[in-house]
C-alpha positions as CSV (number, residue, x, y, z in Angstrom):
1,X,56.9,-29.0,-45.6
2,X,59.4,-30.3,-43.0
3,X,62.3,-28.7,-44.9
4,X,60.4,-25.4,-45.4
5,X,59.5,-25.2,-41.7
6,X,63.1,-26.0,-40.6
7,X,64.3,-23.2,-42.9
8,X,61.8,-20.7,-41.6
9,X,62.7,-21.7,-38.0
10,X,66.3,-20.8,-38.9
11,X,65.0,-17.3,-39.9
12,X,65.5,-17.9,-43.6
13,X,63.0,-16.4,-46.1
14,X,61.3,-18.0,-49.1
15,X,61.6,-16.9,-52.7
16,X,58.5,-15.8,-54.5
17,X,58.4,-19.2,-56.4
18,X,58.8,-21.2,-53.2
19,X,56.0,-19.2,-51.4
20,X,53.7,-19.8,-54.4
21,X,54.5,-23.5,-54.4
22,X,53.7,-23.8,-50.7
23,X,50.2,-22.3,-51.2
24,X,49.6,-24.5,-54.3
25,X,50.6,-27.6,-52.2
26,X,48.3,-26.4,-49.4
27,X,45.4,-26.2,-51.9
28,X,46.2,-29.7,-53.1
29,X,45.9,-31.1,-49.6
30,X,49.6,-32.1,-49.4
31,X,50.1,-30.9,-45.8
32,X,48.4,-31.8,-42.6
33,X,46.6,-29.2,-40.4
34,X,49.5,-29.1,-37.8
35,X,52.0,-28.3,-40.6
36,X,49.7,-25.6,-42.0
37,X,49.2,-24.1,-38.5
38,X,52.9,-24.0,-38.0
39,X,53.5,-22.4,-41.3
40,X,51.0,-19.7,-40.5
41,X,52.4,-19.1,-37.1
42,X,55.9,-18.3,-38.5
43,X,54.4,-15.2,-40.1
44,X,52.9,-14.1,-36.8
45,X,56.4,-14.1,-35.3
46,X,58.2,-12.2,-38.1
47,X,57.4,-9.8,-40.9
48,X,56.5,-11.3,-44.3
49,X,58.8,-10.3,-47.2
50,X,57.7,-8.7,-50.4
51,X,58.8,-11.8,-52.3
52,X,56.8,-14.1,-50.0
53,X,53.7,-11.9,-50.2
54,X,54.0,-11.7,-54.0
55,X,54.3,-15.5,-54.3
56,X,51.3,-16.1,-52.1
57,X,49.2,-13.6,-54.0
58,X,50.2,-15.1,-57.4
59,X,49.2,-18.6,-56.2
60,X,45.8,-17.5,-55.0
61,X,45.0,-15.5,-58.2
62,X,46.0,-18.4,-60.4
63,X,43.9,-20.9,-58.4
64,X,40.8,-18.7,-58.0
65,X,37.6,-18.9,-59.9
66,X,37.8,-15.7,-61.8
67,X,34.7,-13.6,-62.8
68,X,34.9,-11.1,-65.6
69,X,33.3,-7.8,-64.6
70,X,35.7,-5.7,-66.7
71,X,32.8,-4.1,-68.6
72,X,31.7,-2.3,-65.5
73,X,34.9,-0.5,-64.4
74,X,34.4,-1.7,-60.8
75,X,36.1,-0.7,-57.5
76,X,36.6,-2.9,-54.4
77,X,36.6,-1.3,-51.0
78,X,38.4,-3.8,-48.8
79,X,40.4,-3.7,-45.6
80,X,42.9,-6.3,-44.4
81,X,41.2,-6.6,-41.1
82,X,43.4,-7.6,-38.2
83,X,43.7,-4.1,-36.8
84,X,42.1,-5.3,-33.5
85,X,39.9,-2.2,-33.3
86,X,36.4,-3.9,-33.5
87,X,34.8,-1.1,-35.5
88,X,31.4,-1.6,-37.2
89,X,31.6,-2.7,-40.8
90,X,32.8,0.6,-42.3
91,X,34.2,-0.6,-45.7
92,X,31.0,-2.7,-46.4
93,X,28.8,0.3,-45.6
94,X,31.0,2.5,-47.7
95,X,30.6,0.0,-50.6
96,X,26.9,0.6,-50.7
97,X,27.3,4.3,-50.4
98,X,29.7,4.2,-53.3
99,X,27.3,2.2,-55.3
100,X,24.5,4.7,-54.4
101,X,26.8,7.4,-56.0
102,X,26.6,5.5,-59.3
103,X,29.9,3.6,-59.2
104,X,30.0,-0.1,-59.7
105,X,31.3,-2.1,-56.8
106,X,32.8,-5.6,-56.7
107,X,32.9,-6.2,-52.9
108,X,35.3,-9.0,-51.9
109,X,34.7,-10.2,-48.4
110,X,34.8,-13.0,-45.9
111,X,33.6,-14.1,-42.5
112,X,35.3,-12.5,-39.6
113,X,38.4,-14.3,-38.3
114,X,40.1,-12.0,-35.9
115,X,37.0,-9.7,-35.6
116,X,33.5,-10.3,-34.3
117,X,31.7,-9.7,-37.6
118,X,33.3,-9.7,-41.0
119,X,31.7,-8.3,-44.2
120,X,30.2,-11.7,-45.1
121,X,28.7,-12.2,-41.6
122,X,26.7,-9.0,-42.0
123,X,25.7,-9.6,-45.6
124,X,24.5,-13.2,-44.8
125,X,22.5,-11.9,-41.8
126,X,20.8,-9.3,-44.0
127,X,19.8,-11.9,-46.6
128,X,22.3,-11.3,-49.4
129,X,22.9,-14.5,-51.3
130,X,26.5,-15.6,-52.0
131,X,27.2,-17.1,-55.4
132,X,30.0,-17.5,-57.9
133,X,27.5,-17.8,-60.8
134,X,28.6,-15.1,-63.4
135,X,25.0,-14.5,-64.6
136,X,23.8,-13.8,-61.0
137,X,26.8,-11.5,-60.4
138,X,26.2,-9.6,-63.7
139,X,22.6,-9.1,-62.7
140,X,23.6,-7.8,-59.3
141,X,26.0,-5.3,-60.8
142,X,23.5,-4.2,-63.5
143,X,20.5,-3.8,-61.2
144,X,22.0,-3.0,-57.8
145,X,25.3,-1.5,-58.9
146,X,27.1,-3.8,-56.5
147,X,27.9,-7.5,-56.2
148,X,29.3,-9.4,-53.2
149,X,32.1,-11.8,-53.8
150,X,32.2,-14.2,-50.8
151,X,35.9,-15.3,-50.8
152,X,35.4,-19.0,-50.1
153,X,33.3,-19.5,-53.2
154,X,36.1,-18.1,-55.4
155,X,39.1,-19.5,-53.6
156,X,38.5,-23.2,-53.3
157,X,42.2,-23.5,-52.7
158,X,41.7,-22.1,-49.2
159,X,39.3,-24.8,-47.9
160,X,42.2,-26.6,-46.2
161,X,43.1,-23.3,-44.4
162,X,39.7,-22.0,-43.4
163,X,39.1,-24.2,-40.3
164,X,42.7,-23.6,-39.1
165,X,42.3,-19.8,-39.4
166,X,39.0,-20.1,-37.5
167,X,40.6,-22.1,-34.7
168,X,43.6,-19.8,-34.4
169,X,41.3,-16.8,-34.4
170,X,44.2,-14.3,-34.9
171,X,45.3,-12.4,-37.9
172,X,47.5,-14.4,-40.3
173,X,49.1,-13.4,-43.6
174,X,45.8,-14.3,-45.3
175,X,44.5,-11.0,-43.8
176,X,47.2,-9.3,-45.8
177,X,46.2,-11.2,-49.0
178,X,42.4,-10.7,-48.9
179,X,42.2,-7.3,-50.6
180,X,44.8,-8.3,-53.2
181,X,43.1,-11.4,-54.5
182,X,39.7,-10.1,-55.7
183,X,38.5,-12.7,-58.3
184,X,37.0,-9.9,-60.4
185,X,40.4,-8.2,-60.8
186,X,38.8,-4.8,-60.4
187,X,40.5,-1.9,-62.2
188,X,40.1,0.4,-59.1
189,X,40.8,-0.4,-55.5
190,X,40.5,1.3,-52.1
191,X,42.6,-0.8,-49.8
192,X,42.9,-0.4,-46.0
193,X,45.9,-2.0,-44.2
194,X,46.7,-2.5,-40.6
195,X,50.3,-1.2,-40.6
196,X,52.5,1.3,-42.4
197,X,55.0,-1.4,-43.3
198,X,52.2,-3.3,-45.1
199,X,51.1,-0.1,-46.8
200,X,54.6,0.2,-48.4
201,X,54.6,-3.5,-49.5
202,X,51.1,-3.1,-51.0
203,X,52.3,0.0,-52.9
204,X,55.3,-1.8,-54.2
205,X,53.2,-4.8,-55.5
206,X,50.4,-2.6,-56.9
207,X,52.8,-0.4,-58.8
208,X,53.5,-3.5,-61.0
209,X,49.8,-3.8,-62.0
210,X,47.4,-1.7,-64.0
211,X,45.2,-1.1,-61.0
212,X,44.1,2.4,-60.1
213,X,44.7,2.2,-56.4
214,X,44.6,4.1,-53.1
215,X,46.0,2.5,-50.0
216,X,44.9,3.7,-46.6
217,X,46.4,3.4,-43.1
218,X,45.3,5.4,-40.1
219,X,48.3,6.3,-38.1
220,X,46.6,5.2,-34.9
221,X,46.3,1.7,-36.3
222,X,43.0,1.4,-38.2
223,X,42.9,-0.3,-41.6
224,X,40.6,2.5,-43.0
225,X,40.0,6.2,-42.6
226,X,38.9,6.4,-39.0
227,X,38.8,10.2,-38.6
228,X,40.3,9.6,-35.1
229,X,43.5,11.1,-36.5
230,X,45.6,11.4,-39.6
231,X,45.5,8.7,-42.4
232,X,48.5,7.9,-44.6
233,X,47.5,7.5,-48.3
234,X,49.5,6.0,-51.1
235,X,48.2,6.0,-54.7
236,X,49.5,5.4,-58.2
237,X,50.7,9.0,-58.5
238,X,51.3,10.3,-55.0
239,X,51.6,9.9,-51.2
240,X,49.8,12.1,-48.8
241,X,48.3,12.6,-45.4
242,X,44.5,13.0,-44.8
243,X,43.1,14.8,-41.8
244,X,39.5,15.0,-40.7
245,X,39.4,18.7,-41.7
246,X,40.2,17.6,-45.3
247,X,36.6,16.3,-45.4
248,X,35.3,19.3,-43.5
249,X,34.5,17.3,-40.3
250,X,35.8,17.1,-36.7
251,X,38.1,14.5,-35.3
252,X,36.4,11.5,-33.7
253,X,37.0,9.5,-30.6
254,X,37.6,5.7,-30.9
255,X,34.3,5.1,-29.0
256,X,32.4,6.9,-31.8
257,X,33.1,4.1,-34.3
258,X,32.9,1.0,-32.0
259,X,31.2,-2.0,-33.5
260,X,28.7,-4.5,-32.1
261,X,29.5,-7.4,-29.7
262,X,27.6,-9.9,-31.8
263,X,26.9,-10.5,-35.5
264,X,23.2,-9.5,-35.0
265,X,24.2,-6.3,-33.2
266,X,26.7,-5.5,-36.0
267,X,23.9,-6.0,-38.6
268,X,21.5,-3.8,-36.6
269,X,24.2,-1.0,-36.5
270,X,24.7,-1.5,-40.3
271,X,21.0,-1.1,-41.1
272,X,20.7,1.8,-38.7
273,X,23.4,3.8,-40.5
274,X,22.4,2.8,-44.0
275,X,18.8,3.9,-43.2
276,X,20.0,7.4,-42.4
277,X,19.7,7.0,-38.6
278,X,23.4,6.8,-37.8
279,X,25.1,9.3,-35.5
280,X,27.0,12.2,-37.2
281,X,30.3,10.4,-36.3
282,X,29.1,7.2,-37.9
283,X,27.9,8.9,-41.0
284,X,31.1,10.9,-41.4
285,X,33.4,7.9,-41.1
286,X,31.5,5.8,-43.7
287,X,31.2,8.8,-46.0
288,X,34.9,9.6,-45.7
289,X,35.8,6.1,-46.9
290,X,33.2,6.1,-49.6
291,X,34.3,9.6,-50.6
292,X,37.8,8.3,-51.1
293,X,36.5,5.5,-53.3
294,X,34.5,7.9,-55.4
295,X,37.4,10.3,-55.6
296,X,39.6,7.4,-56.7
297,X,37.4,6.4,-59.6
298,X,36.3,9.9,-60.7
299,X,39.6,11.7,-60.2
300,X,38.2,14.4,-57.8
301,X,39.2,15.6,-54.4
302,X,38.4,13.7,-51.2
303,X,36.1,16.6,-50.1
304,X,34.1,16.4,-53.4
305,X,33.9,12.6,-53.0
306,X,32.8,13.0,-49.4
307,X,29.9,15.3,-50.5
308,X,28.8,12.8,-53.1
309,X,28.9,10.1,-50.5
310,X,26.9,12.1,-48.1
311,X,24.2,12.7,-50.7
312,X,24.1,8.9,-51.5
313,X,23.6,8.0,-47.9
314,X,21.2,10.7,-46.8
315,X,19.0,10.5,-49.9
316,X,18.4,6.8,-49.4
317,X,20.2,5.8,-52.6
318,X,22.7,3.6,-50.7
319,X,19.9,1.8,-48.8
320,X,18.1,1.3,-52.2
321,X,21.2,-0.6,-53.4
322,X,21.1,-3.0,-50.5
323,X,17.3,-3.5,-50.9
324,X,17.8,-4.3,-54.6
325,X,20.5,-6.8,-53.7
326,X,18.3,-8.4,-51.1
327,X,15.5,-8.6,-53.7
328,X,17.7,-10.3,-56.3
329,X,18.9,-12.7,-53.6
330,X,15.4,-14.2,-53.0
């Protein structure tokens, strides 16, 4: 690691194979916490290269505990986090709305690192059980239409990194990796990223896979469709720009989609929206994201997807999916 760190300090970059090797060595406990923290810090000071990101991704996918959900044609709705916006849990809510619209969801998530409340924090608070048991996950998908893949259970390689990330409490390149290392290898993905540069890198890496993907980046910095302005979209076949009017709704203010200040408050906001008691702004932003996921799988327009999402939320179908998941978790 000393040699690697000295090279990085001299502004050199790693090859894909070298990057992969470092992550394998981290997982094998070959480096001490100070070395790992220094390694993570380098990538807060400069941009990661495509080769480095590809190498890190390859290592995590090889080392993960994979679960085969290929029979269900799943989608994952996952953001990188790290946008510093402290919204409520939009992509997790959108996941249940997508499931309520009849699409199978394999939701990859983790505890919040740079945010107050990550997907796993809310799910845990609401009584959803985390497991990497394939029979349990198959049951969740079959009965609730959604399963929750809590990242630490599927990426044992990261146990040496988790406490360091928690202590640093800022975004690291692991934020960038999260959506790309779903252990179910879903055929469809709606991915939100915190920068336009990262959106381009994701598109390059995903083009070499068989994934049916849509990458999102709101131009004002959100790692999802925020409806506070325009959103850049990149998919397998095209690039575009989405505006709030494409969903038939008005532009929102940042304060309209603010999250809670505690995990408990975040969970309360989550339940309020899923129970159909959210504000129009909250409903619109979760349905815009769910609508894009539905459109991604079904091959329909964002507006059509949005209408199906609205129906899923307001009819109570989305809430029913969570309740079923809670019941299975007992």
